[in-house]
C-alpha positions as CSV (number, residue, x, y, z in Angstrom):
1,M,34.3,19.7,26.4
2,A,33.8,18.8,22.7
3,T,33.0,15.2,21.9
4,E,35.9,13.3,20.2
5,L,35.1,12.0,16.8
6,L,36.6,8.7,15.9
7,T,36.8,6.4,13.0
8,S,36.4,2.5,13.0
9,R,40.2,2.3,13.1
10,D,40.5,4.1,16.4
11,M,40.6,2.8,19.9
12,A,38.1,3.7,22.6
13,R,37.3,2.7,26.2
14,L,34.4,0.2,25.6
15,Y,35.5,-3.2,26.6
16,C,34.9,-4.3,30.2
17,D,35.9,-7.6,31.9
18,A,33.6,-6.8,34.7
19,C,30.6,-6.9,32.6
20,S,28.5,-9.9,33.6
21,G,25.8,-9.3,31.0
22,C,23.6,-7.6,33.4
23,G,21.1,-6.8,30.7
24,D,20.4,-3.3,31.9
25,C,21.2,-1.8,28.5
26,C,18.5,-4.3,27.0
27,C,15.7,-3.0,29.1
28,G,13.4,0.0,29.3
29,M,14.3,1.1,25.7
30,G,10.8,1.7,24.5
31,D,10.8,2.1,20.7
32,T,14.4,3.5,20.4
33,I,16.1,0.3,19.0
34,H,15.4,1.3,15.5
35,L,16.0,-1.3,12.7
36,D,17.4,-0.8,9.3
37,P,17.1,-3.1,6.2
38,Y,20.3,-4.9,7.2
39,D,19.1,-5.6,10.7
40,C,15.7,-6.9,9.5
41,N,17.3,-9.1,6.9
42,A,19.6,-10.6,9.5
43,L,16.6,-11.2,11.8
44,T,14.4,-12.8,9.2
45,K,17.3,-14.9,7.7
46,N,18.7,-16.3,11.0
47,L,15.2,-16.7,12.7
48,H,13.6,-18.2,9.6
49,R,10.7,-16.0,9.9
50,D,9.4,-13.3,7.4
51,F,8.9,-9.7,8.4
52,A,5.2,-10.0,8.8
53,S,5.6,-12.9,11.2
54,L,8.0,-10.8,13.4
55,L,5.7,-7.9,13.5
56,Q,3.4,-10.1,15.5
57,D,5.6,-10.3,18.5
58,T,9.3,-8.9,18.3
59,I,9.0,-5.9,16.0
60,G,7.0,-2.7,16.2
61,L,6.4,0.3,14.0
62,H,7.0,4.0,14.8
63,E,6.9,7.1,13.2
64,E,9.8,9.4,12.4
65,Q,8.9,12.8,10.9
66,G,6.1,11.1,8.9
67,L,8.0,8.0,7.9
68,V,6.9,4.7,9.5
69,L,9.8,2.5,10.3
70,P,10.5,-0.8,12.3
71,H,12.0,-1.0,15.9
72,L,12.6,-3.8,18.4
73,K,9.3,-4.1,20.5
74,M,10.0,-4.5,24.2
75,T,8.0,-7.1,26.1
76,D,5.3,-6.3,28.6
77,A,8.0,-6.4,31.3
78,G,10.0,-3.7,29.4
79,Q,12.8,-5.8,28.2
80,C,14.2,-6.8,24.8
81,P,12.2,-9.8,23.5
82,F,15.5,-11.5,22.7
83,L,17.0,-11.4,26.1
84,D,17.0,-14.9,27.6
85,S,16.3,-16.2,31.1
86,A,20.0,-15.6,32.0
87,R,19.6,-11.9,30.7
88,R,21.9,-12.6,27.9
89,C,21.3,-11.8,24.3
90,S,20.0,-14.8,22.4
91,I,20.6,-13.2,18.9
92,H,24.1,-11.8,19.8
93,E,25.8,-13.0,16.5
94,F,23.1,-11.1,14.4
95,R,22.0,-8.4,16.8
96,P,20.9,-5.0,15.4
97,G,23.3,-2.4,14.6
98,L,22.4,0.0,17.4
99,C,23.0,-2.9,19.9
100,R,26.4,-3.4,18.3
101,L,27.2,0.4,18.7
102,F,26.3,0.7,22.5
103,P,27.8,2.7,24.1
104,L,28.9,4.5,20.9
105,G,27.0,7.0,18.8
106,R,27.4,8.0,15.2
107,N,27.9,11.4,13.8
108,Y,26.7,12.0,10.2
109,D,28.6,14.3,7.7
110,P,26.2,15.4,4.9
111,T,28.9,16.7,2.9
112,T,30.8,13.6,2.6
113,L,27.7,11.2,3.0
114,S,29.7,9.4,5.8
115,F,29.9,9.3,9.5
116,S,32.3,9.1,12.5
117,Y,31.9,7.5,16.0
118,F,31.8,9.0,19.4
119,V,31.5,7.5,23.0
120,V,28.2,8.4,24.6
121,P,28.8,10.2,27.9
122,D,27.4,8.0,30.8
123,G,26.2,5.5,28.2
124,C,27.5,2.6,30.4
125,D,28.5,3.0,33.9
126,M,30.4,-0.3,34.3
127,P,33.7,0.6,35.7
128,G,37.2,-0.4,34.6
129,K,36.8,-0.2,30.8
130,A,39.7,-1.1,28.5
131,K,40.5,0.2,25.1
132,I,39.4,-1.8,22.1
133,R,39.4,-1.0,18.3
134,I,36.0,0.2,17.3
135,S,35.9,-2.1,14.3
136,K,36.6,-5.0,16.6
137,W,33.8,-3.9,19.0
138,L,31.2,-3.6,16.2
139,G,31.9,-7.1,14.9
140,V,30.6,-6.5,11.5
141,P,31.9,-8.5,8.6
142,D,33.2,-6.2,5.7
143,L,32.8,-3.1,7.8
144,P,33.6,-0.7,5.0
145,R,30.6,-1.9,3.0
146,Y,28.4,-1.9,6.1
147,E,29.3,1.7,6.9
148,K,28.5,2.8,3.4
149,F,25.1,1.0,3.6
150,V,24.4,2.7,7.0
151,A,25.2,6.1,5.5
152,D,23.2,5.5,2.2
153,W,20.3,4.3,4.3
154,H,20.4,7.3,6.7
155,F,20.5,9.9,4.0
156,Y,17.7,8.2,2.0
157,V,15.5,8.3,5.0
158,R,16.3,12.0,5.5
159,D,15.5,12.6,1.8
160,V,12.0,10.7,2.2
161,Q,11.3,12.7,5.3
162,A,12.0,15.9,3.4
163,V,9.5,15.0,0.7
164,L,6.9,14.0,3.2
165,A,7.3,17.4,5.0
166,R,6.3,19.1,1.8
167,T,3.6,16.8,0.8
168,Q,0.2,17.9,1.9
169,D,-1.9,15.2,0.4
170,P,-2.5,12.4,3.2
171,A,-3.1,9.7,0.6
172,S,0.3,10.5,-1.1
173,R,2.1,10.6,2.2
174,S,0.7,7.3,3.2
175,A,1.5,5.7,-0.1
176,L,5.1,7.0,0.1
177,T,5.7,5.4,3.7
178,K,4.0,2.2,2.7
179,F,6.3,2.0,-0.4
180,V,9.4,2.3,1.7
181,L,8.2,-0.4,4.1
182,Q,7.4,-2.8,1.2
183,V,10.6,-2.1,-0.8
184,F,13.1,-2.3,2.0
185,F,11.6,-4.5,4.6
186,V,8.5,-6.6,3.7
187,T,10.0,-7.9,0.4
188,P,12.5,-10.6,1.4
189,Y,16.1,-10.4,0.2
190,D,17.4,-13.4,-1.6
191,P,19.8,-15.2,1.0
192,S,21.8,-16.6,-1.9
193,R,22.8,-13.2,-3.1
194,D,24.9,-10.3,-1.7
195,F,22.8,-8.2,0.5
196,Y,24.6,-5.0,-0.2
197,E,24.2,-5.3,-4.0
198,L,20.4,-6.1,-3.5
199,F,20.0,-3.1,-1.3
200,S,21.8,-0.9,-3.6
201,M,19.5,-1.9,-6.5
202,R,16.4,-1.3,-4.5
203,L,17.8,2.1,-3.3
204,N,18.6,3.2,-6.8
205,E,15.1,2.2,-7.8
206,A,13.4,3.8,-4.9
207,R,15.2,7.1,-5.5
208,T,13.4,7.4,-8.9
209,V,10.2,7.8,-6.8
210,L,11.3,10.8,-4.9
């Protein structure tokens, strides 16, 4: 059966009163909780730590088709570093986008540079789920701007990976991936200014390098 594609205005069976915050979905994730610039900005701003500091204990780096990008780093016990002693999320208000999505996935449309949502089969086995509007489930302020950001970042990463795939010189490949990390993650965003505007400015400048 084909996966039903949804918009943020649609309802989906995601909410569950029976969920006791078991924390199972916050464990054993390896390096799969990928972080985008919005996620890292939220972490640095709310935790009052810079990106370099977070790399010491809560953020790791992984490679995606030649491009080095950040992810949440699981503890030695295999759980999210922000899961507290009661197995509850200690950063719930500013948790990463992939955590907000679960158990949803996103489908990207390269023709419209946009995406839709779908419920991941067997993503969460908690019974008795009720319908909730996807926009409410995500809980992101100004969702249309956030969705545009996510799409813009997704397709920029794809374009950088395409450049890396056809670049043979190791030094040039290394310089490009370090450039992306520096521009979008290491360099802090001014908390007094609009994140989306600052990201758009950086994105426009970064695209001139490709």
